[in-house]
C-alpha positions in Angstrom: 6.5 -28.4 8.7 7.4 -28.3 5.1 5.3 -26.2 2.7 4.3 -28.0 -0.5 1.9 -25.9 -2.4 3.4 -25.8 -5.9 5.9 -23.0 -5.3 9.5 -23.7 -4.3 11.0 -22.1 -1.2 12.9 -19.7 -3.4 9.8 -18.7 -5.2 7.9 -18.2 -2.0 10.7 -16.1 -0.6 10.9 -14.0 -3.8 7.1 -13.4 -3.7 7.1 -12.7 0.0 9.8 -10.0 -0.5 7.7 -8.4 -3.3 4.5 -8.6 -1.2 6.4 -7.1 1.8 7.3 -4.1 -0.3 3.6 -3.7 -1.2 2.7 -4.0 2.5 5.3 -1.4 3.5 4.1 1.1 0.9 0.5 0.4 1.8 1.2 0.9 5.5 3.2 4.1 4.9 0.4 5.5 2.7 -2.1 4.4 5.4 -0.2 6.3 8.1 0.2 9.4 5.9 -3.4 9.4 5.0 -4.5 9.1 8.6 -2.2 11.8 9.7 -3.5 14.1 7.0 -7.1 13.3 8.1 -6.1 14.5 11.6 -4.3 17.6 10.4 -6.1 19.0 7.3 -7.3 22.6 7.6 -8.9 25.1 5.3 -12.1 25.7 3.3 -12.2 22.1 2.0 -11.7 20.6 5.5 -14.9 18.6 5.7 -14.6 17.1 2.3 -10.9 16.2 2.6 -11.3 15.0 6.2 -14.1 12.6 5.0 -12.2 11.5 1.9 -9.0 10.8 3.9 -11.0 8.8 6.4 -12.5 6.6 3.7 -9.1 6.0 2.2 -7.2 5.3 5.4 -9.9 2.9 6.5 -9.6 0.9 3.3 -5.8 1.0 3.5 -5.8 -0.3 7.1 -8.0 -3.3 6.1 -5.7 -4.0 3.1 -2.6 -4.2 5.3 -4.0 -7.2 7.1 -4.8 -9.1 3.8 -1.4 -8.3 2.5 0.4 -9.4 5.6 -1.6 -12.6 5.7 -0.4 -13.4 2.2 3.2 -13.0 3.3 2.4 -15.5 6.1 0.7 -17.9 3.7 3.8 -17.9 1.7 5.6 -19.2 4.8 7.5 -16.0 5.6 7.2 -13.8 8.6 5.6 -10.4 8.1 7.5 -7.3 9.3 7.5 -6.9 13.1 8.7 -3.3 13.5 8.3 0.2 12.1 11.9 0.1 11.2 11.6 -3.1 9.2 8.5 -1.7 7.5 10.1 1.6 6.8 13.2 -0.1 5.3 11.0 -1.7 2.7 8.8 1.3 1.9 9.4 3.7 -1.0 6.9 6.2 0.4 8.6 8.3 3.0 7.1 10.3 5.9 6.7 14.0 6.0 9.0 16.2 8.0 6.3 18.9 8.5 2.6 19.1 8.1 1.8 20.3 4.5 -1.1 22.5 3.4 -4.3 20.8 2.1 -3.3 21.0 -1.6 0.1 19.5 -0.9 -1.5 16.8 1.2 -3.7 15.8 -1.8 -0.7 16.0 -4.2 1.4 13.8 -1.8 -1.4 11.3 -1.6 -1.7 11.1 -5.4 2.1 10.4 -5.5 1.6 7.8 -2.7 -1.1 6.0 -4.5 0.9 6.0 -7.7 3.9 4.6 -5.9 1.7 1.8 -4.5 0.5 1.0 -8.0 4.1 0.8 -9.3 5.1 -1.5 -6.3 2.0 -3.6 -6.9 2.7 -3.9 -10.6 6.3 -5.2 -9.9 4.9 -7.8 -7.5 2.1 -8.8 -10.0 4.7 -9.3 -12.7 6.7 -11.6 -10.4 3.6 -13.4 -9.3 2.7 -14.1 -13.0 6.3 -15.3 -13.7 6.2 -17.7 -10.7 2.6 -18.9 -11.3 1.5 -17.5 -8.0 -2.2 -17.0 -8.7 -3.1 -16.3 -5.1 -0.8 -13.4 -4.9 -2.0 -12.2 -8.4 -5.6 -12.3 -7.1 -4.7 -10.2 -4.1 -2.7 -7.6 -6.0 -4.7 -7.0 -9.2 -7.6 -5.4 -7.4 -5.2 -3.3 -5.3 -3.9 -1.8 -8.5 -7.5 -0.9 -9.6 -8.3 0.6 -6.2 -5.1 2.8 -6.0 -5.5 4.0 -9.6 -9.0 5.1 -8.8 -8.0 6.8 -5.6 -5.2 8.7 -7.4 -7.6 9.8 -10.0 -10.1 11.0 -7.4 -7.5 12.9 -5.5 -6.1 14.5 -8.7 -9.7 15.6 -9.5 -9.9 17.4 -6.2 -6.9 19.5 -7.2 -8.7 20.7 -10.4 
């Protein structure tokens, strides 16, 4: 069935690629945050364990909204870890870091998601894709706040 919602096929594909990059970075940050939740140790264990849980729960929910936007644009969402990883700028850890490094890595991850989201938001504005803009703008606010809160825990 043809899609006729005011965006050309090329515009929808361009937007889907940008939203897929946002999904991939969000998913990578979700997994990293969840793994840190499982593995954090030290005197701040309880506070970090709780903070990480709040963050990964929000990230997990966001992945569904982001993937559904890709589908609404008429493009298939990634179907494998390999496909997701190929689009992500956030990379996995090769070893379990200490608590401070975990926090610093999550700051960097949230900042990366903000940059990816800003790129997608700019494209959405250029293409008149208000629905994608409406999805992305609040994500930027959320990730900026999460990065600030994580930075504050480092002192």
